[in-house]
C-alpha positions as CSV (number, residue, x, y, z in Angstrom):
1,M,5.2,26.3,-57.8
2,K,1.9,28.3,-56.4
3,I,3.2,31.1,-58.0
4,L,3.0,29.6,-61.7
5,K,-0.2,27.9,-61.1
6,I,-1.9,31.3,-59.8
7,I,-0.5,32.8,-63.0
8,L,-1.5,29.9,-65.3
9,S,-4.6,29.6,-63.5
10,R,-5.7,33.5,-63.5
11,V,-3.5,35.8,-65.0
12,V,-2.6,34.6,-68.5
13,F,-6.5,34.2,-69.2
14,I,-7.6,37.7,-68.3
15,L,-4.7,39.4,-69.8
16,L,-6.0,37.4,-73.4
17,A,-9.6,37.9,-72.6
18,M,-8.4,41.8,-72.3
19,V,-6.2,42.1,-75.6
20,L,-9.4,40.1,-77.7
21,E,-12.2,42.9,-76.4
22,V,-9.5,45.4,-77.4
23,F,-9.1,43.8,-80.5
24,I,-13.1,44.0,-80.8
25,I,-13.4,47.4,-79.5
26,L,-10.8,48.9,-81.9
27,S,-12.7,46.7,-84.6
28,L,-15.6,48.1,-84.1
29,F,-14.0,51.8,-84.6
30,K,-12.3,50.7,-87.8
31,W,-16.0,49.2,-88.9
32,A,-17.8,52.7,-87.5
33,G,-15.1,54.3,-90.2
34,N,-17.8,54.1,-92.6
35,Y,-20.2,56.2,-90.7
36,A,-17.8,58.4,-88.9
37,A,-19.6,61.6,-89.7
38,T,-22.7,60.3,-88.3
39,I,-21.6,58.7,-85.4
40,E,-18.9,61.7,-84.2
41,L,-22.2,63.8,-84.3
42,V,-23.7,61.6,-82.1
43,L,-21.8,60.8,-79.8
44,R,-20.7,64.9,-79.4
45,I,-23.9,65.4,-78.6
46,I,-23.8,62.1,-76.1
47,G,-20.4,63.7,-74.9
48,A,-22.1,67.0,-74.1
49,F,-24.7,65.4,-71.7
50,V,-22.4,63.0,-70.5
51,V,-20.2,66.2,-69.0
52,L,-22.6,67.9,-67.9
53,N,-24.2,64.9,-66.1
54,I,-20.3,64.2,-64.6
55,I,-20.2,67.6,-63.0
56,R,-23.4,67.5,-61.9
57,N,-23.1,64.3,-59.9
58,S,-19.7,64.5,-59.1
59,K,-18.6,64.0,-55.6
60,S,-15.2,65.7,-56.5
61,I,-14.5,67.4,-59.6
62,S,-10.8,67.0,-59.5
63,S,-11.7,63.5,-59.3
64,D,-13.6,63.2,-62.7
65,L,-11.3,65.1,-64.1
66,I,-9.6,62.8,-66.4
67,W,-13.3,61.5,-67.9
68,I,-13.8,65.3,-68.5
69,L,-10.6,65.7,-70.5
70,F,-10.5,62.3,-72.3
71,I,-14.4,62.8,-73.7
72,E,-14.2,66.9,-74.6
73,L,-10.4,66.2,-76.1
74,L,-11.3,62.8,-78.1
75,P,-15.1,63.0,-77.5
76,V,-15.9,60.1,-80.2
77,P,-13.3,57.2,-78.4
78,G,-13.9,59.4,-74.9
79,T,-17.6,59.1,-75.0
80,L,-18.0,55.6,-76.2
81,M,-15.4,54.6,-73.6
82,Y,-16.6,56.0,-70.7
83,V,-20.5,54.7,-71.9
84,L,-18.6,51.2,-72.3
85,L,-16.8,51.0,-68.9
86,G,-18.7,53.7,-66.7
87,G,-22.4,52.9,-68.0
88,R,-21.9,49.7,-66.4
89,M,-21.9,50.8,-63.3
90,M,-25.8,51.5,-63.0
91,L,-26.3,48.6,-64.7
92,S,-24.6,46.1,-62.2
93,K,-27.1,44.1,-60.1
94,T,-24.1,43.4,-57.3
95,F,-23.9,47.1,-56.7
96,K,-27.7,47.7,-56.5
97,D,-27.6,45.2,-53.9
98,L,-24.8,46.6,-51.3
99,K,-26.5,50.0,-52.2
100,E,-30.0,48.6,-51.2
101,S,-28.5,47.0,-48.0
102,A,-26.4,49.5,-46.7
103,E,-29.9,51.8,-46.8
104,D,-31.2,49.1,-45.7
105,S,-29.2,48.4,-42.5
106,K,-29.9,52.0,-41.2
107,R,-32.5,50.6,-39.4
108,Y,-30.5,48.4,-37.5
109,Y,-28.9,52.0,-36.0
110,F,-29.9,54.1,-32.9
111,Q,-28.1,56.7,-31.6
112,N,-29.0,57.1,-27.8
113,D,-30.0,60.6,-27.4
114,V,-28.6,60.8,-24.0
115,V,-25.1,59.9,-25.1
116,L,-25.2,62.1,-27.8
117,G,-26.4,65.1,-25.2
118,E,-23.8,64.1,-22.7
119,M,-21.2,65.1,-26.1
120,E,-22.5,68.0,-26.9
121,R,-22.3,69.4,-23.2
122,F,-19.1,68.6,-22.9
123,E,-17.8,69.9,-26.0
124,P,-20.5,72.2,-27.8
125,Q,-17.7,73.9,-30.5
126,Y,-17.7,70.2,-31.9
127,A,-21.4,69.6,-31.7
128,G,-21.8,69.9,-35.8
129,Q,-19.1,67.4,-36.4
130,F,-20.8,64.6,-33.5
131,H,-24.8,65.6,-35.6
132,Y,-22.9,64.9,-38.6
133,I,-21.8,61.2,-37.4
134,S,-24.5,60.3,-35.6
135,R,-27.6,62.0,-37.4
136,S,-27.0,62.6,-41.6
137,E,-25.0,59.7,-41.6
138,S,-26.2,57.3,-39.2
139,F,-23.3,56.0,-37.4
140,P,-24.2,56.5,-34.0
141,F,-21.5,57.1,-30.9
142,Y,-21.4,54.7,-28.1
143,R,-20.0,55.3,-24.6
144,N,-16.3,54.4,-24.5
145,Q,-16.4,50.5,-22.7
146,G,-12.6,49.6,-24.0
147,C,-10.5,50.3,-26.9
148,T,-6.5,49.2,-27.4
149,Y,-4.2,51.3,-30.1
150,Y,-1.7,48.7,-31.3
151,P,1.0,50.9,-33.4
152,L,2.1,47.9,-34.7
153,G,0.9,45.2,-36.2
154,E,2.8,42.6,-34.9
155,L,1.9,43.8,-31.5
156,G,-1.7,43.5,-31.7
157,Y,-1.8,40.2,-34.0
158,P,-1.1,37.8,-30.8
159,H,-4.4,39.6,-29.3
160,M,-6.5,38.8,-32.2
161,L,-5.3,35.3,-32.0
162,D,-6.5,34.9,-27.9
163,E,-9.8,36.4,-29.0
164,L,-10.5,34.3,-31.7
165,E,-9.9,31.1,-29.7
166,K,-12.6,32.5,-27.1
167,A,-15.5,33.0,-29.6
168,E,-18.2,31.0,-29.0
169,R,-21.1,32.6,-31.4
170,F,-19.7,33.6,-34.6
171,I,-17.1,35.2,-36.1
172,F,-16.7,37.7,-38.8
173,M,-13.8,38.6,-41.2
174,E,-13.8,41.1,-44.0
175,Y,-10.3,42.2,-45.9
176,F,-8.9,43.9,-48.7
177,I,-6.1,41.3,-48.7
178,I,-6.1,37.8,-47.5
179,G,-2.4,36.1,-47.6
180,E,-1.1,32.6,-47.1
181,G,1.9,32.3,-45.0
182,V,2.5,32.4,-40.8
183,M,-0.2,35.1,-40.1
184,W,-3.5,33.9,-42.1
185,E,-2.1,29.8,-41.0
186,N,-2.8,30.2,-37.5
187,I,-5.9,32.4,-38.1
188,L,-7.0,29.8,-40.5
189,D,-6.4,27.2,-37.8
190,I,-8.7,28.7,-35.2
191,L,-11.4,29.7,-37.6
192,E,-11.3,25.4,-38.7
193,R,-11.6,24.6,-35.7
194,K,-14.1,27.0,-34.0
195,A,-16.2,26.2,-37.4
196,K,-16.4,22.5,-36.3
197,E,-17.2,23.7,-33.0
198,G,-20.5,25.0,-34.4
199,V,-19.5,28.7,-34.5
200,D,-21.0,30.3,-37.6
201,V,-17.2,31.9,-39.6
202,R,-18.0,34.2,-42.3
203,V,-15.3,35.4,-44.2
204,I,-14.8,38.4,-47.4
205,Y,-11.7,39.2,-49.0
206,D,-11.3,41.2,-52.0
207,D,-10.8,39.4,-54.9
208,M,-8.6,42.3,-56.5
209,G,-6.8,42.4,-53.4
210,S,-5.6,39.0,-52.7
211,F,-5.7,38.7,-56.6
212,F,-1.9,37.3,-56.1
213,S,-2.1,35.7,-52.8
214,L,-5.3,33.4,-53.5
215,P,-5.6,31.4,-55.9
216,E,-9.1,31.4,-58.0
217,S,-10.3,28.4,-56.0
218,Y,-10.2,30.0,-52.6
219,T,-13.6,30.2,-51.7
220,R,-14.2,26.4,-52.4
221,K,-11.4,25.6,-50.3
222,M,-13.0,27.4,-47.6
223,E,-16.3,26.4,-47.8
224,S,-15.2,22.5,-47.5
225,R,-13.3,23.4,-44.2
226,G,-17.0,24.9,-42.8
227,I,-15.8,28.2,-43.6
228,K,-18.3,30.3,-45.2
229,C,-16.6,32.6,-47.8
230,I,-17.1,35.2,-50.4
231,S,-14.5,36.8,-52.8
232,F,-15.9,40.3,-53.4
233,N,-16.3,42.0,-56.8
234,K,-14.0,39.0,-58.8
235,V,-11.8,39.9,-61.2
236,H,-13.3,39.4,-64.8
237,P,-11.6,40.0,-68.6
238,V,-14.3,42.4,-69.3
239,L,-13.1,45.9,-69.2
240,N,-15.1,48.0,-67.2
241,T,-14.9,50.7,-64.0
242,L,-16.6,48.3,-61.6
243,M,-13.4,46.7,-61.5
244,N,-12.5,49.7,-59.4
245,R,-14.4,50.0,-56.9
246,R,-12.9,47.7,-53.7
247,D,-13.5,46.5,-50.6
248,H,-11.0,48.3,-49.1
249,R,-12.4,47.6,-45.6
250,K,-10.7,45.6,-42.5
251,I,-13.0,44.3,-40.1
252,M,-13.0,41.5,-37.7
253,V,-15.7,40.8,-35.3
254,I,-15.9,38.4,-32.8
255,D,-19.8,36.8,-31.0
256,G,-20.4,40.9,-31.6
257,K,-18.3,41.8,-28.1
258,I,-14.8,42.3,-29.3
259,A,-14.1,43.8,-32.9
260,F,-10.4,44.6,-34.3
261,S,-9.9,47.0,-37.4
262,G,-7.2,49.5,-38.4
263,G,-4.3,49.5,-41.2
264,I,-3.5,45.9,-41.5
265,N,-4.4,43.2,-43.6
266,I,-4.0,39.5,-43.5
267,S,-0.5,38.8,-44.8
268,D,3.0,38.5,-43.3
269,E,4.6,41.7,-44.3
270,Y,1.9,43.5,-41.9
271,I,3.2,41.8,-38.7
272,N,6.6,41.8,-39.9
273,V,7.3,38.5,-40.7
274,K,7.9,39.0,-44.2
275,K,10.4,41.9,-44.7
276,R,9.1,44.1,-48.0
277,F,10.2,47.6,-48.4
278,G,12.5,47.7,-45.1
279,K,10.0,47.9,-41.8
280,W,6.3,47.6,-42.6
281,K,4.5,50.3,-40.0
282,D,0.9,49.8,-39.4
283,N,-1.4,49.9,-36.6
284,I,-4.6,47.1,-35.3
285,I,-7.2,49.1,-33.2
286,C,-9.4,47.0,-30.8
287,I,-12.9,47.8,-29.7
288,K,-15.3,46.3,-26.8
289,G,-18.8,46.9,-25.9
290,E,-21.6,48.4,-27.1
291,S,-20.1,49.8,-30.2
292,V,-19.4,46.7,-31.5
293,W,-23.3,46.5,-33.0
294,S,-22.1,49.3,-36.0
295,M,-18.9,47.3,-37.4
296,T,-21.6,43.8,-36.4
297,V,-24.0,45.8,-39.2
298,M,-21.3,46.9,-41.4
299,F,-20.3,43.4,-42.2
300,L,-23.8,41.6,-42.5
301,S,-24.7,44.9,-45.1
302,H,-22.0,43.4,-47.6
303,W,-22.5,40.1,-46.4
304,N,-26.4,40.0,-46.9
305,A,-26.2,41.7,-50.0
306,L,-23.8,39.8,-51.5
307,R,-25.3,36.4,-50.2
308,K,-28.8,36.5,-48.4
309,E,-29.2,34.2,-45.5
310,D,-30.1,36.8,-42.6
311,E,-33.2,38.1,-42.4
312,D,-32.9,40.1,-39.1
313,F,-29.6,41.2,-37.5
314,K,-30.5,41.6,-34.5
315,A,-30.0,38.1,-33.7
316,F,-26.5,38.7,-34.0
317,K,-26.6,41.6,-31.5
318,A,-24.9,40.7,-28.1
319,D,-25.8,41.6,-24.2
320,I,-22.8,43.8,-23.2
321,D,-22.2,43.9,-19.4
322,I,-19.5,46.4,-19.5
323,P,-18.6,49.7,-17.4
324,P,-17.9,53.0,-19.6
325,I,-15.1,54.4,-19.2
326,K,-13.9,58.0,-20.2
327,G,-14.6,59.0,-23.7
328,Y,-16.5,57.9,-26.9
329,V,-16.7,56.2,-30.0
330,A,-18.1,55.9,-33.1
331,P,-17.6,53.2,-36.0
332,Y,-18.2,54.5,-39.5
333,C,-17.8,53.2,-43.2
334,D,-17.9,54.9,-46.6
335,S,-19.4,53.9,-50.0
336,P,-18.6,54.6,-53.6
337,L,-22.2,54.4,-54.3
338,D,-24.1,57.2,-52.7
339,D,-23.7,60.6,-52.5
340,S,-22.3,60.7,-49.2
341,R,-18.4,61.5,-48.7
342,V,-17.9,60.3,-44.8
343,S,-14.7,59.8,-44.8
344,Q,-13.5,63.2,-47.0
345,D,-16.0,64.6,-44.5
346,I,-14.7,63.5,-41.2
347,C,-11.3,64.1,-42.2
348,Q,-11.7,68.0,-42.9
349,G,-14.3,68.4,-40.6
350,I,-11.0,67.2,-38.1
351,M,-8.7,69.6,-39.5
352,N,-11.0,72.7,-39.5
353,Q,-11.7,72.3,-35.8
354,A,-8.4,71.7,-35.1
355,S,-7.3,74.4,-32.6
356,K,-3.6,73.5,-31.6
357,Y,-2.5,70.5,-33.8
358,C,-3.1,67.8,-36.6
359,Y,-1.1,64.8,-37.1
360,I,-1.5,62.5,-39.5
361,F,0.1,59.1,-41.3
362,T,-0.9,58.3,-44.7
363,P,0.8,56.0,-46.9
364,Y,-0.4,57.9,-49.9
365,L,-0.6,61.4,-50.7
366,I,-2.9,62.4,-53.0
367,V,-5.6,65.7,-53.0
368,D,-8.0,67.4,-54.5
369,N,-7.3,70.9,-54.8
370,E,-10.4,70.7,-51.5
371,L,-8.3,68.6,-49.3
372,M,-5.3,70.4,-50.0
373,N,-7.0,73.7,-49.5
374,T,-8.2,72.5,-46.3
375,L,-4.6,71.2,-45.1
376,T,-2.9,74.6,-46.0
377,F,-5.9,76.8,-44.3
378,A,-5.2,74.9,-41.2
379,A,-1.6,75.1,-40.8
380,K,-2.3,79.2,-42.0
381,R,-4.9,79.3,-39.1
382,G,-1.8,78.0,-36.7
383,V,-2.7,74.8,-36.6
384,D,0.3,72.6,-36.3
385,V,-0.3,70.2,-38.9
386,R,2.1,67.0,-39.6
387,I,1.6,64.5,-42.2
388,I,4.0,61.7,-42.3
389,T,4.4,58.8,-45.4
390,P,6.3,56.0,-46.1
391,G,10.3,56.7,-46.5
392,I,10.4,53.6,-48.8
393,P,7.7,53.4,-51.2
394,D,5.6,49.9,-52.5
395,K,4.7,51.8,-55.8
396,R,7.1,54.0,-56.9
397,M,4.7,55.6,-59.5
398,V,2.3,56.5,-56.4
399,W,4.9,57.9,-54.6
400,A,6.3,60.1,-57.0
401,I,2.4,61.4,-57.1
402,T,2.4,61.5,-53.5
403,K,5.9,63.7,-53.6
404,S,4.7,65.7,-56.0
405,Y,2.3,67.4,-53.7
406,Y,5.1,68.4,-51.0
407,K,6.0,71.4,-52.6
408,P,2.6,72.8,-52.2
409,L,1.7,72.0,-48.7
410,L,5.2,73.1,-47.4
411,K,4.6,76.3,-48.9
412,G,1.0,76.5,-47.3
413,G,2.6,75.6,-44.0
414,V,2.3,71.7,-43.5
415,K,5.2,70.1,-42.6
416,I,6.1,66.8,-44.0
417,Y,7.9,63.8,-42.9
418,E,9.0,60.4,-44.5
419,Y,9.4,57.1,-42.2
420,E,12.8,56.3,-42.9
421,P,13.0,53.1,-41.7
422,G,10.3,51.7,-44.4
423,F,7.0,51.5,-45.5
424,L,4.1,52.9,-43.4
425,H,0.7,51.6,-44.1
426,S,-1.2,53.3,-41.2
427,K,-4.1,55.7,-41.8
428,V,-4.7,58.0,-38.7
429,F,-5.4,61.6,-38.0
430,V,-4.7,62.6,-34.3
431,S,-6.2,66.3,-33.0
432,D,-5.6,68.3,-29.9
433,D,-5.6,65.5,-27.4
434,K,-9.2,65.7,-27.7
435,I,-10.5,63.4,-31.4
436,A,-8.7,60.7,-33.3
437,T,-9.2,58.6,-36.7
438,V,-8.0,55.1,-36.9
439,G,-9.4,52.7,-40.0
440,T,-8.3,52.3,-43.6
441,V,-8.6,55.2,-45.5
442,N,-5.6,56.8,-47.2
443,L,-5.4,60.4,-48.5
444,D,-5.9,59.8,-51.9
445,Y,-8.8,59.6,-54.7
446,R,-9.0,55.7,-54.3
447,S,-10.1,55.8,-51.1
448,M,-11.8,59.0,-50.5
449,Y,-14.4,58.1,-53.6
450,L,-13.7,54.4,-55.3
451,Q,-13.5,52.0,-52.6
452,F,-15.5,50.5,-49.4
453,E,-13.7,52.1,-46.3
454,N,-14.4,52.2,-42.4
455,G,-12.8,53.7,-39.5
456,L,-13.8,54.6,-36.1
457,Y,-13.6,58.1,-35.1
458,F,-13.1,58.8,-31.3
459,Y,-13.3,61.3,-28.7
460,G,-12.2,62.1,-25.2
461,C,-10.6,58.6,-24.8
462,D,-7.4,58.3,-23.1
463,E,-6.1,56.1,-26.2
464,I,-5.9,59.0,-28.1
465,K,-2.7,59.9,-26.4
466,E,-1.4,56.4,-27.5
467,V,-2.3,57.0,-31.1
468,K,-0.4,60.6,-30.3
469,K,2.5,59.0,-28.7
470,D,2.8,56.7,-31.9
471,F,3.1,59.6,-34.5
472,C,5.6,61.1,-32.1
473,A,7.6,58.5,-31.9
474,S,7.7,57.6,-35.6
475,M,8.4,61.3,-35.9
476,G,11.6,60.9,-34.2
477,E,12.4,58.1,-36.8
478,S,11.3,60.0,-39.7
479,R,13.8,62.5,-41.8
480,E,11.6,66.1,-42.0
481,I,11.2,67.2,-46.0
482,T,11.8,70.6,-47.0
483,L,11.4,72.9,-49.8
484,E,15.4,72.3,-51.1
485,D,14.4,68.6,-51.0
486,C,11.6,69.2,-53.5
487,N,13.9,70.8,-56.3
488,W,13.7,67.8,-58.7
489,G,14.1,69.9,-61.8
490,I,11.5,70.7,-65.0
491,V,11.5,67.7,-66.9
492,R,10.7,65.6,-63.7
493,D,8.3,68.2,-62.6
494,F,6.7,68.4,-66.1
495,L,6.4,64.5,-65.8
496,I,4.3,64.1,-62.3
497,S,2.4,66.5,-63.6
498,C,1.3,64.8,-66.4
499,L,0.7,61.6,-63.7
500,R,-1.0,63.8,-61.7
501,V,-3.6,63.5,-64.3
502,F,-4.4,60.3,-64.1
503,A,-4.3,59.9,-59.7
504,P,-7.8,59.1,-59.7
505,L,-7.1,56.1,-61.1
506,M,-4.0,55.0,-59.3
């Protein structure tokens, strides 16, 4: 009955509105036929400039190839569709505010030069990567004051509940998916109680990610319970590329002293209460201490871009009195609205600096030529490069495209495994027992170029061994892929090659 209510209130209306919009656009094309020669000439000229502009400003030509092909092959509809759909990105006040807020938030990050100097003395060969993250992209490194890696959502979830119960000042949550069920209801009970106690409770969820799991009115329901709530980039019936920019981040900050991230969303399949696609393999990462400040700023940057209410973020900075332990941590985030490629650069940096091994968890493996070359070059240098992908897919078309990358990677020396118990949703890089990154970033176009993401970069922490241990244990539950497994026949190879053109949209 709940599903029926959601469908009737949102999906049918939006689909009908989109059909109407397509009808109007087609009608405009028909009307324009009377002036076809003039319009075609103008749009061909505009199309040439649009393609040049795409090439000049592209973060990855591979990701923008579909637009270039569309405009070159069909200059009239292609150019018009790009102007109608892609052009709205520049006019969006919401995204303008998000970009300005992210830039303004950099003043709250501070890199302790003593900390950075320690790291560079310990590992001078990594100094360039440390400098890139802390100086070029303004995400500081902190001394490790406590981090815990949970290889499954159900192992870390009880710890999340325990820490939420201890909240005294504020709770900030930002997730791609929130779904009603056991996991969310237990959290919601705590949030509601804490809000009544005077704790500042704020929640951001992505409207597309939660489209089928929450009703449209859910923010009002949360506000009525004393919980401040934002539905990020609400889905509406107007066709445009703004809808493709999603908030894929996973952030939970409690009192500025402890924070959680990782691959999990807030829904029952992530803790295996509900079975979907076999066993759901995911992770949770927890950090304590001064490094939590960076995650607090990340959340507040999004919150105040969408709902301005905090003049000074420093009001949420906690006094930390925790002795440092071995290692360093740098929380980071990524945005589709700037010229940086933080996620991709960090992943490529790890692969380029690896000397012994680089192990990767990713649910989706849809890479551009640059990432493909980085992976195979590392393997050809003698680095043991291994990737684990799902054995049971959540999206069969995306899985088919993922498999299409197996053969060139295997030929380049990369080893690939499929996790047989079910769907693997973890997003992890671990290398040489020294470096790891755990977060929300998939090895696909969406994460690298289209979505808001976050992660945690670890150097020299003992917990890195736990990440490696998780990978090795998962490899024992996985099937190694061979070149023989990739012989699918000419017809299937051709169809998948056609699908790969649309990979940036998936």
